[in-house]
N, CA, C and O of each residue as an XYZ file, in Angstrom:
796
protein
N       0.832     -1.203      0.000
C       0.000      0.000      0.000
C       0.871      1.259      0.000
O       0.587      2.221     -0.714
N       1.930      1.241      0.808
C       2.826      2.406      0.863
C       3.517      2.607     -0.476
O       3.610      3.727     -0.979
N       4.011      1.486     -1.057
C       4.709      1.587     -2.332
C       3.780      2.093     -3.428
O       4.177      2.924     -4.244
N       2.549      1.600     -3.450
C       1.585      2.040     -4.463
C       1.229      3.509     -4.256
O       1.131      4.262     -5.224
N       1.034      3.922     -3.009
C       0.677      5.311     -2.724
C       1.798      6.261     -3.128
O       1.556      7.295     -3.749
N       3.026      5.898     -2.768
C       4.160      6.765     -3.124
C       4.360      6.774     -4.630
O       4.675      7.811     -5.213
N       4.176      5.607     -5.264
C       4.302      5.558     -6.721
C       3.248      6.411     -7.408
O       3.542      7.073     -8.404
N       2.021      6.403     -6.889
C       0.964      7.249     -7.451
C       1.280      8.725     -7.265
O       1.057      9.536     -8.164
N       1.804      9.069     -6.085
C       2.186     10.457     -5.837
C       3.304     10.881     -6.777
O       3.305     11.998     -7.295
N       4.260      9.974     -6.991
C       5.345     10.290     -7.921
C       4.808     10.501     -9.333
O       5.285     11.371    -10.062
N       3.803      9.692     -9.717
C       3.208      9.869    -11.041
C       2.509     11.213    -11.177
O       2.562     11.833    -12.239
N       1.858     11.666    -10.121
C       1.182     12.967    -10.178
C       2.181     14.119    -10.250
O       1.885     15.185    -10.789
N       3.364     13.881     -9.697
C       4.397     14.919     -9.730
C       5.242     14.850    -10.996
O       6.177     15.630    -11.174
N       4.902     13.908    -11.874
C       5.649     13.786    -13.121
C       6.848     12.860    -13.035
O       7.666     12.807    -13.953
N       6.954     12.126    -11.925
C       8.082     11.220    -11.756
C       7.596      9.777    -11.685
O       8.121      8.970    -10.918
N       6.588      9.464    -12.495
C       6.018      8.121    -12.468
C       6.986      7.051    -12.893
O       6.812      5.885    -12.538
N       8.002      7.418    -13.645
C       8.989      6.437    -14.085
C       9.778      5.862    -12.916
O      10.373      4.790    -13.032
N       9.787      6.567    -11.795
C      10.548      6.100    -10.638
C       9.721      5.251     -9.686
O      10.160      4.969     -8.572
N       8.534      4.843    -10.106
C       7.718      3.989     -9.250
C       8.395      2.648     -8.998
O       8.233      2.069     -7.924
N       9.145      2.150     -9.965
C       9.898      0.905     -9.770
C      10.964      1.051     -8.703
O      11.218      0.120     -7.940
N      11.591      2.224     -8.647
C      12.592      2.466     -7.616
C      11.953      2.494     -6.237
O      12.524      1.989     -5.270
N      10.758      3.089     -6.149
C      10.037      3.128     -4.875
C       9.710      1.716     -4.411
O       9.884      1.384     -3.238
N       9.237      0.889     -5.330
C       8.901     -0.494     -4.989
C      10.139     -1.253     -4.549
O      10.092     -2.003     -3.574
N      11.237     -1.068     -5.249
C      12.483     -1.754     -4.874
C      12.938     -1.331     -3.492
O      13.394     -2.152     -2.697
N      12.811     -0.032     -3.210
C      13.271      0.480     -1.923
C      12.368      0.051     -0.780
O      12.852     -0.361      0.275
N      11.042      0.146     -0.984
C      10.102     -0.125      0.102
C       9.850     -1.607      0.274
O      10.010     -2.134      1.375
N       9.459     -2.293     -0.791
C       9.054     -3.697     -0.676
C      10.256     -4.603     -0.461
O      10.300     -5.363      0.507
N      11.231     -4.525     -1.359
C      12.378     -5.436     -1.276
C      13.286     -5.073     -0.115
O      13.748     -5.950      0.614
N      13.543     -3.787      0.059
C      14.505     -3.379      1.068
C      14.031     -3.505      2.497
O      14.831     -3.784      3.389
N      12.740     -3.305      2.735
C      12.309     -3.234      4.118
C      11.017     -3.977      4.418
O      10.964     -4.747      5.376
N       9.987     -3.767      3.630
C       8.652     -4.243      3.999
C       8.561     -5.752      4.049
O       7.901     -6.294      4.935
N       9.204     -6.448      3.124
C       9.081     -7.911      3.082
C       9.573     -8.539      4.378
O       8.911     -9.417      4.931
N      10.724     -8.099      4.865
C      11.272     -8.660      6.102
C      10.403     -8.315      7.303
O      10.221     -9.144      8.194
N       9.862     -7.092      7.335
C       9.040     -6.697      8.478
C       7.695     -7.407      8.480
O       7.196     -7.789      9.539
N       7.104     -7.587      7.300
C       5.853     -8.355      7.238
C       6.094     -9.777      7.702
O       5.292    -10.342      8.445
N       7.199    -10.353      7.261
C       7.563    -11.704      7.707
C       7.764    -11.735      9.217
O       7.330    -12.678      9.879
N       8.413    -10.716      9.766
C       8.653    -10.672     11.208
C       7.357    -10.597     11.983
O       7.188    -11.293     12.984
N       6.436     -9.757     11.530
C       5.160     -9.620     12.232
C       4.344    -10.907     12.158
O       3.673    -11.277     13.122
N       4.401    -11.585     11.018
C       3.685    -12.856     10.900
C       4.315    -13.922     11.789
O       3.606    -14.691     12.437
N       5.634    -13.969     11.820
C       6.301    -14.976     12.641
C       6.053    -14.726     14.123
O       5.832    -15.667     14.885
N       6.089    -13.476     14.529
C       5.866    -13.169     15.944
C       4.407    -13.325     16.332
O       4.098    -13.865     17.394
N       3.502    -12.853     15.472
C       2.096    -12.869     15.820
C       1.418    -14.206     15.640
O       0.555    -14.572     16.438
N       1.790    -14.948     14.604
C       1.127    -16.214     14.309
C       1.941    -17.390     14.845
O       1.479    -18.136     15.708
N       3.155    -17.544     14.323
C       3.982    -18.688     14.737
C       4.395    -18.568     16.201
O       4.358    -19.551     16.941
N       4.791    -17.358     16.622
C       5.223    -17.184     18.005
C       4.127    -17.463     19.006
O       4.369    -18.098     20.033
N       2.922    -16.995     18.721
C       1.821    -17.251     19.642
C       1.464    -18.732     19.682
O       1.134    -19.261     20.744
N       1.527    -19.407     18.532
C       1.229    -20.847     18.507
C       2.274    -21.643     19.278
O       1.937    -22.568     20.016
N       3.543    -21.281     19.106
C       4.617    -21.978     19.825
C       4.486    -21.759     21.324
O       4.604    -22.698     22.111
N       4.241    -20.518     21.711
C       4.118    -20.207     23.132
C       2.914    -20.918     23.742
O       3.009    -21.460     24.843
N       1.783    -20.921     23.039
C       0.591    -21.587     23.562
C       0.812    -23.095     23.691
O       0.382    -23.702     24.672
N       1.475    -23.696     22.715
C       1.723    -25.130     22.760
C       2.644    -25.497     23.927
O       2.344    -26.394     24.714
N       3.761    -24.790     24.020
C       4.701    -25.097     25.103
C       4.121    -24.724     26.465
O       4.373    -25.409     27.456
N       3.343    -23.638     26.518
C       2.725    -23.254     27.777
C       1.711    -24.270     28.257
O       1.652    -24.577     29.448
N       0.909    -24.797     27.339
C      -0.064    -25.822     27.733
C       0.637    -27.100     28.180
O       0.175    -27.773     29.101
N       1.734    -27.432     27.541
C       2.514    -28.597     27.974
C       3.112    -28.363     29.370
O       3.223    -29.286     30.177
N       3.491    -27.109     29.633
C       4.083    -26.798     30.930
C       3.062    -26.919     32.048
O       3.352    -27.522     33.081
N       1.869    -26.356     31.861
C       0.891    -26.397     32.945
C       0.303    -27.793     33.129
O      -0.207    -28.108     34.204
N       0.367    -28.635     32.094
C      -0.075    -30.024     32.246
C       1.044    -30.910     32.769
O       0.883    -32.122     32.910
N       2.184    -30.284     33.055
C       3.360    -30.943     33.631
C       3.979    -31.973     32.685
O       4.661    -32.896     33.131
N       3.745    -31.818     31.394
C       4.414    -32.679     30.430
C       5.902    -32.363     30.357
O       6.729    -33.259     30.182
N       6.233    -31.088     30.491
C       7.647    -30.689     30.459
C       8.378    -31.279     31.660
O       9.490    -31.789     31.530
N       7.746    -31.206     32.827
C       8.353    -31.788     34.027
C       8.521    -33.298     33.872
O       9.531    -33.856     34.303
N       7.540    -33.961     33.261
C       7.639    -35.407     33.047
C       8.792    -35.740     32.107
O       9.505    -36.719     32.324
N       8.980    -34.929     31.061
C      10.103    -35.162     30.155
C      11.440    -34.993     30.866
O      12.379    -35.756     30.640
N      11.512    -33.990     31.723
C      12.757    -33.782     32.470
C      13.021    -34.918     33.440
O      14.171    -35.313     33.632
N      11.967    -35.451     34.056
C      12.132    -36.591     34.966
C      12.652    -37.807     34.212
O      13.465    -38.569     34.736
N      12.179    -37.988     32.970
C      12.631    -39.120     32.163
C      14.013    -38.909     31.568
O      14.540    -39.792     30.890
N      14.603    -37.749     31.815
C      15.947    -37.481     31.325
C      16.002    -36.979     29.890
O      17.067    -36.994     29.275
N      14.869    -36.533     29.344
C      14.832    -36.028     27.975
C      15.135    -34.530     27.976
O      14.662    -33.786     28.834
N      15.924    -34.111     27.007
C      16.271    -32.702     26.894
C      15.123    -31.963     26.204
O      14.841    -32.196     25.029
N      14.475    -31.083     26.938
C      13.318    -30.361     26.419
C      13.718    -29.443     25.273
O      12.978    -29.296     24.301
N      14.879    -28.831     25.388
C      15.332    -27.904     24.348
C      15.549    -28.659     23.037
O      15.095    -28.218     21.981
N      16.241    -29.791     23.105
C      16.495    -30.567     21.890
C      15.221    -31.130     21.287
O      15.073    -31.158     20.065
N      14.297    -31.578     22.131
C      13.090    -32.243     21.632
C      12.007    -31.282     21.174
O      11.283    -31.582     20.224
N      11.879    -30.133     21.829
C      10.742    -29.251     21.555
C      11.115    -27.899     20.952
O      10.386    -27.383     20.104
N      12.226    -27.325     21.370
C      12.550    -25.969     20.928
C      13.323    -25.964     19.618
O      12.995    -25.199     18.710
N      14.338    -26.802     19.508
C      15.190    -26.791     18.309
C      14.409    -27.101     17.031
O      14.597    -26.399     16.037
N      13.535    -28.127     17.008
C      12.762    -28.348     15.767
C      11.896    -27.159     15.370
O      11.774    -26.842     14.187
N      11.295    -26.502     16.356
C      10.481    -25.328     16.052
C      11.345    -24.169     15.548
O      10.929    -23.402     14.679
N      12.534    -24.055     16.097
C      13.448    -23.003     15.663
C      13.878    -23.213     14.213
O      13.872    -22.271     13.420
N      14.247    -24.431     13.869
C      14.667    -24.728     12.494
C      13.504    -24.531     11.529
O      13.674    -23.957     10.453
N      12.323    -25.007     11.913
C      11.151    -24.842     11.044
C      10.819    -23.372     10.831
O      10.473    -22.968      9.720
N      10.921    -22.567     11.889
C      10.597    -21.148     11.748
C      11.578    -20.438     10.822
O      11.195    -19.500     10.123
N      12.841    -20.873     10.807
C      13.816    -20.272      9.902
C      13.462    -20.556      8.445
O      13.523    -19.658      7.605
N      13.091    -21.799      8.143
C      12.700    -22.142      6.775
C      11.411    -21.410      6.371
O      11.293    -20.921      5.247
N      10.464    -21.345      7.287
C       9.206    -20.653      6.990
C       9.456    -19.166      6.763
O       8.834    -18.559      5.892
N      10.357    -18.578      7.538
C      10.652    -17.154      7.381
C      11.228    -16.860      6.007
O      10.853    -15.869      5.381
N      12.124    -17.698      5.531
C      12.698    -17.502      4.200
C      11.617    -17.613      3.132
O      11.565    -16.801      2.208
N      10.751    -18.624      3.261
C       9.682    -18.812      2.272
C       8.698    -17.647      2.294
O       8.284    -17.164      1.240
N       8.323    -17.195      3.490
C       7.361    -16.089      3.594
C       7.966    -14.794      3.057
O       7.283    -14.035      2.370
N       9.224    -14.535      3.359
C       9.874    -13.314      2.872
C       9.932    -13.308      1.343
O       9.655    -12.289      0.711
N      10.291    -14.445      0.754
C      10.339    -14.534     -0.703
C       8.951    -14.343     -1.305
O       8.795    -13.660     -2.317
N       7.940    -14.952     -0.675
C       6.579    -14.836     -1.197
C       6.062    -13.402     -1.088
O       5.433    -12.895     -2.017
N       6.325    -12.753      0.038
C       5.884    -11.372      0.209
C       6.571    -10.467     -0.811
O       5.948     -9.551     -1.348
N       7.839    -10.719     -1.076
C       8.566     -9.913     -2.055
C       7.971    -10.072     -3.448
O       7.719     -9.085     -4.138
N       7.748    -11.314     -3.858
C       7.215    -11.566     -5.200
C       5.806    -10.993     -5.344
O       5.503    -10.322     -6.331
N       4.955    -11.254     -4.366
C       3.576    -10.771     -4.447
C       3.533     -9.242     -4.370
O       2.772     -8.605     -5.098
N       4.340     -8.661     -3.498
C       4.344     -7.207     -3.369
C       4.818     -6.510     -4.637
O       4.200     -5.546     -5.087
N       5.913     -6.996     -5.212
C       6.425     -6.394     -6.445
C       5.437     -6.618     -7.588
O       5.184     -5.711     -8.382
N       4.879     -7.828     -7.668
C       3.915     -8.108     -8.731
C       2.661     -7.254     -8.633
O       2.161     -6.756     -9.641
N       2.151     -7.084     -7.408
C       0.952     -6.260     -7.225
C       1.234     -4.803     -7.564
O       0.410     -4.144     -8.198
N       2.383     -4.298     -7.149
C       2.731     -2.911     -7.467
C       2.918     -2.726     -8.971
O       2.490     -1.719     -9.537
N       3.559     -3.704     -9.617
C       3.724     -3.629    -11.077
C       2.369     -3.625    -11.777
O       2.130     -2.828    -12.684
N       1.487     -4.524    -11.346
C       0.149     -4.590    -11.953
C      -0.587     -3.265    -11.765
O      -1.207     -2.763    -12.703
N      -0.524     -2.703    -10.571
C      -1.235     -1.449    -10.319
C      -0.654     -0.313    -11.155
O      -1.398      0.436    -11.788
N       0.658     -0.184    -11.162
C       1.274      0.938    -11.866
C       1.051      0.862    -13.371
O       0.872      1.890    -14.025
N       1.060     -0.354    -13.924
C       0.941     -0.494    -15.372
C      -0.514     -0.499    -15.835
O      -0.862      0.196    -16.788
N      -1.366     -1.280    -15.165
C      -2.722     -1.474    -15.661
C      -3.753     -0.536    -15.035
O      -4.808     -0.299    -15.623
N      -3.462     -0.005    -13.863
C      -4.420      0.901    -13.222
C      -3.972      2.353    -13.354
O      -4.764      3.219    -13.728
N      -2.710      2.618    -13.050
C      -2.210      4.000    -13.097
C      -1.686      4.387    -14.478
O      -1.258      5.526    -14.665
N      -1.708      3.477    -15.450
C      -1.279      3.732    -16.837
C       0.147      4.263    -16.931
O       0.437      5.163    -17.719
N       1.029      3.696    -16.120
C       2.443      4.039    -16.208
C       3.122      3.074    -17.180
O       2.566      2.035    -17.534
N       4.300      3.426    -17.592
C       5.040      2.607    -18.549
C       5.646      1.396    -17.854
O       6.319      1.530    -16.832
N       5.406      0.212    -18.413
C       5.987     -1.008    -17.851
C       7.503     -0.994    -17.990
O       8.216     -1.450    -17.096
N       7.994     -0.469    -19.108
C       9.441     -0.403    -19.318
C      10.124      0.498    -18.313
O      11.192      0.163    -17.800
N       9.513      1.650    -18.023
C      10.102      2.570    -17.049
C      10.101      1.954    -15.659
O      11.068      2.089    -14.909
N       8.995      1.269    -15.316
C       8.921      0.606    -14.007
C      10.044     -0.427    -13.872
O      10.767     -0.446    -12.877
N      10.174     -1.274    -14.876
C      11.182     -2.340    -14.805
C      12.595     -1.783    -14.849
O      13.495     -2.327    -14.210
N      12.797     -0.704    -15.596
C      14.132     -0.110    -15.674
C      14.572      0.453    -14.333
O      15.675      0.171    -13.864
N      13.697      1.259    -13.710
C      14.077      1.832    -12.414
C      14.126      0.765    -11.332
O      14.924      0.857    -10.399
N      13.268     -0.253    -11.455
C      13.307     -1.343    -10.475
C      14.633     -2.093    -10.564
O      15.230     -2.426     -9.540
N      15.091     -2.357    -11.774
C      16.365     -3.070    -11.940
C      17.554     -2.208    -11.543
O      18.584     -2.731    -11.116
N      17.423     -0.890    -11.679
C      18.524     -0.002    -11.293
C      18.659      0.117     -9.780
O      19.771      0.121     -9.251
N      17.519      0.216     -9.078
C      17.545      0.465     -7.641
C      17.350     -0.790     -6.802
O      17.705     -0.806     -5.624
N      16.798     -1.827     -7.385
C      16.626     -3.073     -6.651
C      17.774     -4.019     -6.942
O      17.961     -4.450     -8.079
N      18.534     -4.338     -5.923
C      19.710     -5.182     -6.124
C      19.580     -6.474     -5.333
O      18.774     -6.585     -4.410
N      20.387     -7.435     -5.717
C      20.365     -8.731     -5.047
C      20.781     -8.582     -3.586
O      20.304     -9.325     -2.729
N      21.658     -7.638     -3.298
C      22.099     -7.426     -1.916
C      20.932     -7.005     -1.029
O      20.878     -7.381      0.142
N      19.996     -6.227     -1.576
C      18.824     -5.831     -0.791
C      17.962     -7.042     -0.453
O      17.503     -7.202      0.677
N      17.753     -7.890     -1.457
C      16.953     -9.108     -1.233
C      17.659    -10.037     -0.252
O      17.011    -10.657      0.591
N      18.975    -10.136     -0.357
C      19.744    -10.978      0.569
C      19.637    -10.461      1.993
O      19.471    -11.242      2.929
N      19.732     -9.146      2.161
C      19.603     -8.562      3.489
C      18.213     -8.795      4.058
O      18.062     -9.034      5.256
N      17.192     -8.726      3.200
C      15.829     -8.994      3.664
C      15.703    -10.438      4.136
O      15.051    -10.702      5.147
N      16.314    -11.370      3.422
C      16.278    -12.775      3.826
C      17.003    -12.987      5.159
O      16.503    -13.683      6.042
N      18.177    -12.382      5.292
C      18.944    -12.522      6.536
C      18.160    -11.938      7.705
O      18.097    -12.536      8.779
N      17.568    -10.775      7.492
C      16.781    -10.148      8.556
C      15.574    -10.994      8.928
O      15.247    -11.117     10.108
N      14.905    -11.582      7.932
C      13.728    -12.398      8.233
C      14.101    -13.624      9.051
O      13.354    -14.025      9.944
N      15.254    -14.226      8.753
C      15.709    -15.379      9.547
C      16.023    -14.943     10.977
O      15.653    -15.621     11.935
N      16.706    -13.809     11.114
C      17.015    -13.304     12.462
C      15.742    -12.985     13.239
O      15.654    -13.272     14.432
N      14.757    -12.393     12.569
C      13.484    -12.104     13.225
C      12.788    -13.389     13.660
O      12.217    -13.454     14.749
N      12.835    -14.409     12.808
C      12.196    -15.688     13.151
C      12.869    -16.328     14.356
O      12.191    -16.835     15.249
N      14.195    -16.308     14.388
C      14.922    -16.874     15.530
C      14.568    -16.118     16.806
O      14.334    -16.726     17.851
N      14.532    -14.792     16.716
C      14.217    -13.974     17.890
C      12.820    -14.276     18.427
O      12.652    -14.523     19.621
N      11.826    -14.256     17.551
C      10.452    -14.481     18.011
C      10.256    -15.901     18.518
O       9.503    -16.111     19.469
N      10.915    -16.881     17.905
C      10.781    -18.272     18.357
C      11.410    -18.465     19.724
O      10.831    -19.129     20.583
N      12.584    -17.895     19.937
C      13.238    -18.033     21.238
C      12.435    -17.358     22.345
O      12.305    -17.904     23.441
N      11.900    -16.182     22.065
C      11.091    -15.489     23.070
C       9.824    -16.288     23.374
O       9.461    -16.460     24.537
N       9.155    -16.775     22.330
C       7.932    -17.548     22.532
C       8.210    -18.840     23.291
O       7.430    -19.237     24.156
N       9.316    -19.490     22.967
C       9.659    -20.738     23.661
C       9.956    -20.481     25.130
O       9.521    -21.235     26.001
N      10.692    -19.424     25.399
C      11.016    -19.102     26.795
C       9.751    -18.804     27.596
O       9.567    -19.322     28.698
N       8.881    -17.965     27.033
C       7.660    -17.624     27.759
C       6.749    -18.838     27.925
O       6.097    -18.987     28.958
N       6.702    -19.699     26.922
C       5.864    -20.888     27.025
C       6.374    -21.880     28.049
O       5.587    -22.459     28.798
N       7.689    -22.087     28.092
C       8.262    -23.042     29.041
C       8.234    -22.529     30.475
O       8.389    -23.305     31.418
N       8.038    -21.237     30.641
C       7.987    -20.660     31.987
C       6.601    -20.156     32.356
O       6.459    -19.334     33.261
N       5.576    -20.643     31.662
C       4.201    -20.228     31.962
C       3.754    -20.811     33.298
O       4.061    -21.959     33.622
N       3.027    -20.007     34.066
C       2.503    -20.436     35.374
C       1.098    -19.897     35.547
O       0.723    -18.892     34.943
N       0.324    -20.578     36.379
C      -0.994    -20.072     36.715
C      -2.125    -20.607     35.869
O      -3.142    -19.934     35.701
N      -1.971    -21.798     35.333
C      -3.062    -22.421     34.591
C      -3.278    -21.809     33.222
O      -2.365    -21.230     32.634
N      -4.485    -21.942     32.724
C      -4.794    -21.465     31.381
C      -4.694    -19.945     31.284
O      -4.333    -19.409     30.236
N      -5.015    -19.252     32.379
C      -4.870    -17.789     32.377
C      -3.402    -17.413     32.229
O      -3.062    -16.469     31.516
N      -2.542    -18.154     32.904
C      -1.116    -17.895     32.790
C      -0.589    -18.142     31.387
O       0.297    -17.425     30.920
N      -1.134    -19.163     30.704
C      -0.723    -19.419     29.319
C      -1.148    -18.269     28.420
O      -0.385    -17.828     27.561
N      -2.380    -17.781     28.625
C      -2.835    -16.642     27.831
C      -1.981    -15.406     28.052
O      -1.669    -14.683     27.105
N      -1.603    -15.164     29.298
C      -0.727    -14.020     29.584
C       0.647    -14.211     28.967
O       1.243    -13.267     28.448
N       1.147    -15.442     29.028
C       2.460    -15.717     28.437
C       2.447    -15.484     26.936
O       3.406    -14.951     26.378
N       1.355    -15.886     26.276
C       1.245    -15.665     24.829
C       1.215    -14.177     24.517
O       1.924    -13.720     23.621
N       0.408    -13.419     25.243
C       0.350    -11.965     25.024
C       1.710    -11.319     25.247
O       2.145    -10.485     24.453
N       2.379    -11.706     26.327
C       3.697    -11.144     26.617
C       4.703    -11.510     25.539
O       5.516    -10.678     25.138
N       4.651    -12.756     25.067
C       5.596    -13.191     24.039
C       5.426    -12.395     22.754
O       6.409    -11.997     22.130
N       4.178    -12.163     22.359
C       3.932    -11.417     21.116
C       4.379     -9.974     21.260
O       5.038     -9.441     20.366
N       4.035     -9.332     22.364
C       4.397     -7.927     22.559
C       5.910     -7.769     22.658
O       6.482     -6.876     22.032
N       6.561     -8.625     23.438
C       8.016     -8.549     23.573
C       8.692     -8.805     22.233
O       9.663     -8.135     21.885
N       8.175     -9.783     21.477
C       8.758    -10.081     20.163
C       8.659     -8.882     19.234
O       9.626     -8.546     18.550
N       7.489     -8.228     19.201
C       7.337     -7.045     18.363
C       8.353     -5.973     18.746
O       9.016     -5.398     17.882
N       8.472     -5.707     20.056
C       9.390     -4.659     20.508
C      10.835     -5.000     20.179
O      11.580     -4.151     19.689
N      11.233     -6.238     20.447
C      12.615     -6.642     20.180
C      12.909     -6.620     18.688
O      14.007     -6.244     18.278
N      11.940     -7.018     17.875
C      12.142     -7.027     16.422
C      12.331     -5.610     15.895
O      13.193     -5.382     15.046
N      11.544     -4.654     16.380
C      11.706     -3.273     15.914
C      13.076     -2.724     16.325
O      13.743     -2.054     15.536
N      13.490     -3.012     17.563
C      14.806     -2.547     18.009
C      15.906     -3.220     17.210
O      16.848     -2.564     16.765
N      15.789     -4.539     17.024
C      16.795     -5.270     16.259
C      16.857     -4.762     14.821
O      17.945     -4.634     14.258
N      15.714     -4.476     14.229
C      15.696     -3.978     12.854
C      16.431     -2.642     12.748
O      17.195     -2.420     11.809
N      16.198     -1.762     13.706
C      16.871     -0.462     13.677
C      18.380     -0.618     13.823
O      19.150     -0.017     13.074
N      18.799     -1.434     14.797
C      20.238     -1.628     15.027
C      20.886     -2.315     13.832
O      21.952     -1.900     13.377
N      20.243     -3.368     13.322
C      20.801     -4.119     12.199
C      20.936     -3.233     10.963
O      21.957     -3.268     10.277
N      19.900     -2.437     10.681
C      19.937     -1.563      9.514
C      21.007     -0.498      9.660
O      21.706     -0.184      8.697
N      21.142      0.059     10.850
C      22.173      1.075     11.080
C      23.570      0.498     10.885
O      24.431      1.127     10.271
N      23.785     -0.701     11.412
C      25.103     -1.338     11.257
C      25.387     -1.634      9.788
O      26.491     -1.384      9.305
N      24.386     -2.171      9.071
C      24.603     -2.506      7.664
C      24.840     -1.265      6.821
O      25.657     -1.294      5.900
N      24.140     -0.173      7.117
C      24.378      1.070      6.381
C      25.766      1.624      6.675
O      26.388      2.241      5.810
N      26.257      1.403      7.909
C      27.600      1.854      8.236
C      28.675      1.018      7.562
O      29.687      1.546      7.101
N      28.452     -0.287      7.507
C      29.447     -1.174      6.899
C      29.377     -1.170      5.377
O      30.404     -1.186      4.698
N      28.159     -1.149      4.852
C      27.953     -1.206      3.401
C      27.010     -0.080      2.989
O      25.804     -0.301      2.869
N      27.539      1.124      2.770
C      26.670      2.274      2.457
C      25.881      2.099      1.166
O      24.877      2.784      0.972
N      26.296      1.218      0.291
C      25.606      1.042     -0.983
C      24.328      0.262     -0.873
O      23.513      0.298     -1.795
N      24.114     -0.456      0.236
C      22.906     -1.242      0.397
C      21.741     -0.303      0.669
O      21.801      0.532      1.571
N      20.703     -0.443     -0.100
C      19.573      0.473      0.005
C      18.510     -0.134      0.902
O      17.601     -0.807      0.416
N      18.610      0.091      2.198
C      17.576     -0.329      3.126
C      17.172      0.862      3.959
O      17.982      1.755      4.208
N      15.946      0.885      4.385
C      15.420      2.002      5.163
C      15.307      1.627      6.616
O      15.174      0.450      6.950
N      15.360      2.619      7.484
C      15.176      2.358      8.902
C      13.709      2.273      9.209
O      13.331      2.056     10.361
């Protein structure tokens, strides 16, 4: 929506040819990873926390520990690995769908030139931006999964406690992801000034 709105504004100002650059900067550089992060924290993180929290209050975790089974190896690591693969797939899908939707809107609805869109998109959208989005999405997935697992394994107070743990896990994940995104982007801009990512 932001990319389409800015592209439409650019078209009204006579700079419609740069709508591809806007899409490359907004969708590929930043939005895809953040959408993936919000989905991982809000959907996957809450499911992981609720599952582990319910196991904790039913004392399944305690039973596993009594039997000598490593809870981290059996329950947390598989979810962590799965969330990393899902994050990569979701980030790629959001990028493709976002760029495709913006291209469709700019060409078929806003009557902009397809050649100009693709030219500016290829000039401003680079593989390094897509790679950084993938790396960030994996880091976001790891962060939200670890927070959700910790809150779920330490849930107390019955079903109400599980609900509170899920709410806390989602809110903490959102906050940590925004802070991590700012720090990560600042560091990458300092190390590699040519990478086009936004804070």
